[in-house]
Every structure is written in C-alpha cells, then in structure tokens.
N, C-alpha and C positions, 0 to 999 in steps of 0.2 A: 455181649454189648455193654459197654460200660458208659454211663451218662453223668456228667458232672452237672448238677443243678445250677451252679453259678454260670457255667458256659451256656446252659440252655436259656438263661435269662437274657443273654446277650445276643442271641441269634435272631435273625429277622427273615422275612420274605416267604416264598412259596415252598421252601424245602421242609425238611423233616423237623426243623427246629421250632422253638416256641416264640410267637410274636409277643415277648414281653414289651418289646418295643412297640407293640401294637398300641402304645398309649401315646399317640401323636398329640400335640397340644399347642395352643398359642394362648394369648390373652383372652380369647373369646370362647373357643370350643376345645374339647378334647375327644379323642377315641380311646377311651381307658378299658374297654371290654372287648377288644378284638373284633373279628368278623366271623361270621358262620354261614353255612348253607344247609339246606336240607330238603326233604321231600321231593327228590328228583323224579321226574318222569321221563319219557322219551323226548319230550319237546319244551320241557320247561323245568325250572328249579327255583326254589326260594332263597333269596340271599338276605342277610341280616346284619345290622351293627346297631350300636347305641351311641349317640352323640351326648356328651356331658357339657352342658353350657357353664360358663364362668358364673353367670347370674340367671338362675332358673326363673322361669315365669312365662316368657314369650314363646312363639313358635320359631322354628329354625328351618329354613330351606336347605335341601341337600341335593347333590347329583350322584348318580350311581354309574358305573361302566362295568360291563362284562365282555371280555375279549377272548376269542378262541385261543388256547395255547398253542396249536399247531400253526398259527399265523397264516393258514391257507385264507384266500380272499373270501370275504362275506362271513356273516354270522356274528359280528359284533352287535352289541345292543348298549343302549344308554338311555337315561331318563332323569326326571327330576322328582322330587316329593317334599312333603312338609311333615315334620314331626313337632310334638310339644308335649306338655305335662300330662294331657289326656291319655297318652300312651307311654309315659315315663321316658320320653326322648328316644324310644326305640324306633328303628327304621326296618320295614320288611317289605321286600319287593318280590312278587311272584312273576318272574321274567319268562315270557313266552316266546314262541317262534324260534326255539333252538333245534340244533341237530341231533339225532340219537347217538348215544356213545361217544360224545365229544367232550374233551376236557376245556374248561375255561378259567380264566383269571378274573377277579372281580375286586372292586373297591369302591369306596364312598369318598365324597369331598363335601365340606361344608365350611363356609367363612374362611376359604383359602387354605384349610387344613385337609390333608389327604389321610385316609384311614390306612391301617395295614392292608396288604394284599392277601386275598384268600383264594383257594383253588377248589374247584367243584367239577362235577361231571354229570351229564345227563345219563339216563338209563339206555342201554343198548336195545336195539331192534334187530329182528332176524337171528341168524345163527350166532350163538355165543359159546366160545370154548370153555371159559371158566368165569367164576365170579368169587371175589374175595371180600369177605365182610368181618369187621371186628365188632364183636358183641360185648357190651359193657353195662355195668349197673352199680349202684350203690356207692356214691362218692360223699363221704362224711368229712367235711372241710377240717375240722379240728383234730380229727384222729390221725392225720398224716399227710404227707406230700402227695400230689396227685401224679406220681411217677408213671403209673399205668397209662394215664392219657399222653404223657410224653412219648412212652413207648409206642403208643398207636401212631402218634405223629411221625415218628421214626421209622415206620414200616416201609419197605421198599415198595410195596403196592398195597392199596386198600381202596376198594371201589366205593364203600360206603360204611359208616359206622352206625350199628344198631345200638340205641341206648334204651334199656328196658325198665328204666324207672329209678326213683330215689336219686335223681340228679342233685337235688338239695335235700336238706333235712330241716324239719321245723323246730327242733329242740334248741335250747340255749340257756346260758346262765351257769352259775357254779354247780358242780357235780352233775351236770347234764351229760347226755351220751356223747362219749369221746373227749369229754373235757379233762380226762386224767391222762391223755396221751403226752408223751415227752415233748412234742411239738405244739401242743394245745396253747401255751402261752403266747406263741407267735402266730396262732391261727384261730383266735377266739371268734365264735360266731357273732356276726353283726345283724340285728341288734343282740345284745348279749342277754337273751331272754327268749322264751318261746314266742314264735311269730303268729299273729292272728289276723292282722289287718292288712289292706291291700298295700299300705306303705311298707309294712313289715316284710311281706313277700317279695316286694320288688327289691328292697334293701338286700334281702339274702341272695337273690338271683344275681344281684350287681356284685356282691362279694365272691361268689363262686366264680362268675365269669372275669373276675380281676385276676384269677390264677393264671400264670403264664403257660403252664402245661396244658391246662384245658383249653386255652385259646389256641395253642399249637395244634391240638387235635381238631378243634372246630375249623381251623383255616386249612387243614390238610385234605379233607374230603367232605362230601355231603353227609349229613346225619339223618337218620330216620328214628324218631323218638316216640317214646311212650312214658306215661306217668305211672307210678305205682302209688303208695300210700303217703310218703313222707312229703311229696309235693304239696299235699294238704295236711294230713295228720295221721299219726301211726295207726294202722289197721283200719283205715276209712272204708266206708261202705256208702251206700246211696244216701242214707239218711242219718249219717253220724260217723263217729270214729272213737276208738279206744282212747285216743289222746285228745279228746274234745269233751269239755264239761259245759253243758248248756247253762246259760246264765252267766257263770263266772268267766266264760270265754266267748259269750254272745251267742248269736243264732247260727247253727251249723250251716244252713243254706248260704247265709251271708258270708261266712268264711269261706265255704268252698267256691263261691262265686269270685271272691277276691283272689283265692289262690289260683284259679284257672285263668282269671284276667291276666295276672302277673305272668303266668306260664306262657300264654299265647303272645303276650307282649315281648318276652325275654327269649324264647326259643324258636328255632328256624323250622317251625312247623306251619303247614298251610292252614290259613284261616278257615273257620267253618263256612259252608255254603249258606246262602240265604235260607232261613227258617230251620237250619240245622243247630242243635244244641252243642254247647262246648264240649261236653263229655262224649256225646255220641260221634262227634267229628273225629275223635281219636282212632276209631276203627276205620282202616283204610288199607289199600293194597298197592303193590308195586311189582311190575313185570320186568324181569331181567332177560330180555330177549326171548329165545325159545327154551332157555335153560331152566328157569325157576320163577315161581310167584311167591312173593313175600306178603303174608296176611298178618297185619298188625291188629291185635284184637284189645278190646278195653273190658278189664275184668273187676274194675275198682269203684267207678263213681256213676256209671249210667244204669246199673240195675242190681247190684250186689246186695243181697240180704245180709243182715247183721250176722257175724261170725258167731257160732255156738261157743260156749264156754263150760268146761265141766263143773266148775264150781257154782256157776249161776244157773245152768240149764240141766244139770243132772238131778232129777227129783229122788226123794227119798220116801220109801215105803216100809213102814215098820222099821225104821232106822237103817235100812239098806238101800244101796243105790238101784233105781229102777233102770237098769241098762237097756231094756227093751223099749222104754218110753223115748230114751235119748236117742237110740238107734232109729226109731220111727221118725223123729225129727231130722236127724242127720240125713236120712235117705228120702226125705220127702221130695217128691218130684217137682214140686212148686218152689222149693228153694233154689236160688239163682245166683250165679256169677255174672252171667250174661242174660240179657232179655231175648225174647223169641225173635224180635227183629233182627238183632245181630246174629243170632245162630242161623236164621234164614240166609242172611247176607253171606256168611261163611260158606254155607252149603253151595251157594251159587258160585262163589269165588273158586271153591275147590273143584267144582265140576267143570267150570270154564277153563281152568288151568289144565286139568287132565285132558279135556277136548283138544286144547292147543297143544299137546304133546309135551308139556314141560317135564323134565326129568324129576323135578322136587317141588313140593309145596312147604315153604318154611313159615311157621307159625311163630310171630314174634309176641311173647306172652310174658307176663309179669312174675308169676309165682310158680314154684316148682309143681309139675304135674303128675309125677310118679307116686305110687303108693309108698309111703314111709311110715308104716304103722307098726313095725316089728318091735319085738322086745330087745332092748340094747344089753340089759343085764344078762340075758340068756345067751347073748352072742360073745360074752367075754369068755376067754379062756381062764382056767383056774389061776395061771400065773399073772394075767392081767388084772383079774379081780384082786389079787393079793398085793400088787404094787402100786395100783391106782390110789391117789391120795383120797382120804375119807370124804372130803368135801365134793370132789367130783363124782365119787360114787353115789353120794346122796342126791346129787343132780340127776345122775342117771336114773336112779330108782323113782325119783319124783316124776321124770318123764315117762317111765315105765308104768305109772299108775293107769294111764289110759290104756297102754297095750294089755295089761292085765284084765281090763274090761272089754277087749275086743273092739276098741274105738281108736281113731287116730288122735295124736296129741297136737299136731300142727294144724289147727283147724282154719287158719287164715289161707292155708294153701289149697290146691284143688282137693286135697283129702278131705277138706271140710264141706265139699259140695259134690259128692259122688254121683248123684243123678245128672247134674249138669255135665260132669265129665264124661259119662256114659253117652249123653247126647252127642257130645263133640265127637267122641270116638265113633259113634254111628254115623256121622257125617264123613269122616275119614274113609270108613268102609264102603259107604254108599257110593261116594265118588271114585273109589279105586285109587286114592291118593297115596302118594309116598312122602308122608310128613316128617319134617325135621323140626321139632319144637325147640325153641331157645327160650331160656327162662332167666330171670335175675332173682333179686330179692333176698336169697338165702345166705349171701356172703360166703359162698363156697362153690367149688367146682363139682359138677355132676356129669356122668354119662349113664343114662337110664334107658332100659328096655321097657317100653310102655306097652301094657297089655289091658285088654278090656276085662270086664267081671267074669268072663268065661274063659280067660287065659289066652285069648287070641292076641297076637302081637299087631299093634295098630300104628306105632310110631317109634321113632328114636328121639330121645331129649338130650340136649346139652345145656347145662346150667353154667352161668358165668359167676365167678366170685366178685366180690366187691372190689372197687378201685382202692377204698381205704376202710370200708366198714368192718368191724371185727367179726370173726366167725366164732362158732362155738368151741372150736378146738383151742382157742386161746384162753378159754375159761377152764375147760376140762383138761387138767394137766396130768400127765403120767401115761398117756397112752393115745394112739393115733385114733381120735374120735370119728374121723372120716371113714377109716377102715371099718370100725365097729358098725357104722351106720350101714355101710355097704354089705357087711357079712349079716346083718340082721333083716335086710330087705331084699327080697329076690329080683325086684325091678332095678335096683341100684347096682350098677357094675363098678362105679368108681365114685369116690366122694373125697374131697380135699377141703377140710374146714379150717385151714390156716393160711393158705397162699392168698396173695393179692395180685389182681391183674385182670385178664380179659380172655375171651375166646376168639381165635382167629379160625373162622369157618370158610373152607374153600370147597365150591362146589363145581364138579364137572358131571358129564352124563354118566360116568362110570362110577362116581363115588362122591359122598359127602364127608370131608376131613375136617376134624376139630381139633386144634391145638390149644391146650390150655396154658396160657402164657403167664408167668408169673414174675413179678418184680422182686428183687432180693431184699428190699427194705422200703418202708414208708415214713421211716423217722430219721433217716440220714439224708445228707444232701446229695450223694452219689448213689448210683444204683446200677444194677445190671437186670437184664430181662431175658428169659428163656423158657421154652416149653417145659412143663414138668410131666405131661402126659399127652399122649396123642391117641385119637380114635378114628376109626373109618366106619361109614355105614354105606352098604351097596344095596341097589335095587334087588328086590327078590319077588318075582312074580308081578302082581299088582300092588305089592307093598314094599316094606323094607326088611332087610336082614337084621339080625342082632348086631348092635355096635360091637366092633372089635377093636382091641388095642393094637396100634400100629407101631 
C-alpha cells in the first residue's frame, strides 16, 4: 500500500482518507479539528467535535445528527447543544438509544456551517464471529508525520481503535524531544515550550487534532482511549512526575487537573459519573458480544506510587550498594500502580466475563507488563560485541548495571511494581481468564509470554510501537537492539525497537491474531504500510497458549 500525503490531504468523507477538508469554515465559525467518536457500548456512543469561532468569547449553539449507514428505517438521532470558552468550544454528546452492532454516520452544524462527517459503530450483542481492533500509542508531533494514523484510516475493516496513551507530549522548545527530526521545522510544538497550564494543554491538543491523518483515523471508527504519562508530564504518578518541578512549574495537583480537564474536553471519552474522579473514570470496560471483554485499566494518576530510582533510592553501606534494602522497597506489597478499588473492580469484570462465556479478556494497559530485566551485554555474541559502536556498547553496559544487581532497569514499567503485577496475575488465575494484554509506552513492538513468579503462564502480551516516537534501536546503532532484548529475556519472544506503526488485533473464538503493522517512513510525504511480524495465541485449558509466530 502506497499513500501520497498530498493526496491524503485532499480526500474527504467517510472513506479511508483523511478529512483535512474537515476544516469547514465561514466568516463566523470553522470546524478545524475534525470529528471523532468513542467509548461505544451496545446502545450508545460518544460523538465529538470542536467549533472554532472567528471571535472567541461567547457561547455557540450547535446541532448534531447521527444516521444509520444501512438506511433501514428507524434509528436516526439528532439534537442541539451549546458550547463555549468554559470547555474550549469542544462539543461532546453521549448519544443513547442506539441499536447494537450498527454503523452510523454523524456530523455537527453551527452558524450554517457543517462539520466533516464521521463514521462510528456500536458494540455488538449476542453471537459475534470476530472483532478487529487497531492498537496505537505514542504520537510525538514534531518527530514525524502521522502516517500510521492514515494507515489505520485506510484499513478495510476496523471495529474500534484502542489508543493506550501518549496521544500528546508535553515537551517543547529548542532541543526538546523530537525537535531534531528532519520534519520538526514544519511541525514545531505549539506553544513552543513545555506546557503546564490549562491553556497550554488545550493548545497542544488542538495542534495534534489539526493533523489530517489523525483526523482521518478519528473519523473512521470509534476510539477507546487511555492516557499514559505525557498527557500530563513524563513518568507521572499520583503525587508528581519526573518532568515536573514544584515551584518552578507550579503545584502538581493544579497541573494534573488542568491536563485532565483538557483531555476530557478534547478526547471522545465518556465524562465521569457524578461523584467519580477524573482519573478513576478512566478505568472502564467494553463487551464485544459473546466474544471478548475489553478492560481498560488506569495505572498512572489514580494510585501509582513514585517510581524507584537506582541513583536516588539505592542506599550505600560501607561504600557498597545495599541491594537487599532496595529489593525490599521494590517488592513492598504496599507499593502500587493501581489502588485496591480498581483491583477489586478488575476481578469482578474478569469473573463476569468468564461466566458470560467470552473467549478472551483483553486488558488495555499503558506500560509493558513482561519481565525485562536480563543482561543485554551477556546476550551479545562475540561478533556483535566486536562490531557494535563504542557509544552504543556503553549505553548497554549502563543499562546492565541494574541487571548486575539483580534488579530491573525499567522501573516505570510493571517491572518496577512486582507485587502489584503478581496481584493482577492472581486475578487472572482466580477468574480462569484468557487474558490478552495490550501495551503501549515503549515505542517498540512486543510479543510476550507472561508468567507469574512461579513460572506459570498467565497471559499473552502484545505491545505496540509508537506512531512517531523514537525507539531505543534508533539510538543503539550497529545491532538489532530488539533481538538482543528478546534474547536476554525469556518472556520476550519478539521485540522491534525501530519500526513505527500499530498492532492490528483480530479476535475469533479459536485465536487472537496480532499483526505488527509498520509504516516505511515518518519523515517523507509518501509511505507504505505492511506487517513486519504476525503472532497467534490460542486458548489452552482455562488459560492461553504461548504466542506463536504465524
């Protein structure tokens, strides 16, 4: 498949192309950010757009329309609403009373101007033959074109798009993350500095949704979204973030609240129920007929304890590292990624799904769950060690300092919260679930065979690479860094640290199939897209078999 970006910019409508022309305008209002839908259920779906007024300040009335694509009698819905500066002129409608498994077209109208048209679908009820999901993560605007989003829009079929976080990035300014890309001069972050205020986060969301390929993917199918850290700040946790300096960047609670307000304004996610916190509302589930239950977890802002750090948290005794003390903190059962309430909810969802006879329980999760703590240096062949460039070898050896101590290096991943991971694995076993974990964050493709502390298989994991965010393989030159990671870690069956793209996950009762779809470039205006690897997981007893290359 070869796509010309200039052609994509010119295409309109419900098809696979991108609604760059989604920027309908008159002298009074414009629809510059496309349309989107999300959080589909059997009887309802959220539809979204943003109205840009020529002169901001007042409120704007709008109409919305949703019509069945099959044109069978009945099922059309319409209504009116008002938006204004209090929600940054975004419009979100939770349309109820719909039919299960039905496709709909929708649009908005304000001041005589009609938005682009989007397409959405409710979740099916009853018997379901198959489900097709596109799994995406990590789109860094200045680092490249969003070709992978265009490739999702061009799919012949996609029932829903799962976005697992880092939809935006908070960085900005000279020498910031991605600012050295060949296309960065045409895609500088706005504002051109790190974002901290509500206005900043709103502006950044608006910039990302101005991208025609992202608009195309949103208009193609309903999205089910989760945030990770960069929607607030790098390596965020309940009470802070690695990329937040109290005082210089204000109060963390204020910044987090601003980021989440902008997120709920600009994303097609259902609003929290009365009395429900913004962070807690991100944990929710979706039932795909009798085939699968999707459980979206929140592991970042509702309960997560601060990540451990080897330099900060590894004590010294008589000049030597006190590894036992560090491991005691690492394995402390009170250290959390998720709170007890969310764990209990996951347990209930798993049990209900298994009781309902679903073939699969899909866990929508932000960070890699597999153990990735092996020594990379030890995994190198003599030939690889001889030809890898010295700077890359030093990087590997620095990373291996943790492995030499018997502790993980990636402490922001589930490796940094082993007790919480074991509790989750216990829920899988207790329910007799067949879990397929999907993960983002790492900017690389993964196929992982997840096992508990006793070596018992509990789940399969498929990790998606970034839409544009750089992987470690682009820094470590001279060897296949993903292959070394897989060789060093028994749970990792496949890792690709270079490709950009998404995972296409197809579920049937007999198998869960994952295609790692990569785009050929993110810095040229034309691209191709094709799978670089395929894996299949089959049911095995009350659990899952080892992922096998297909």
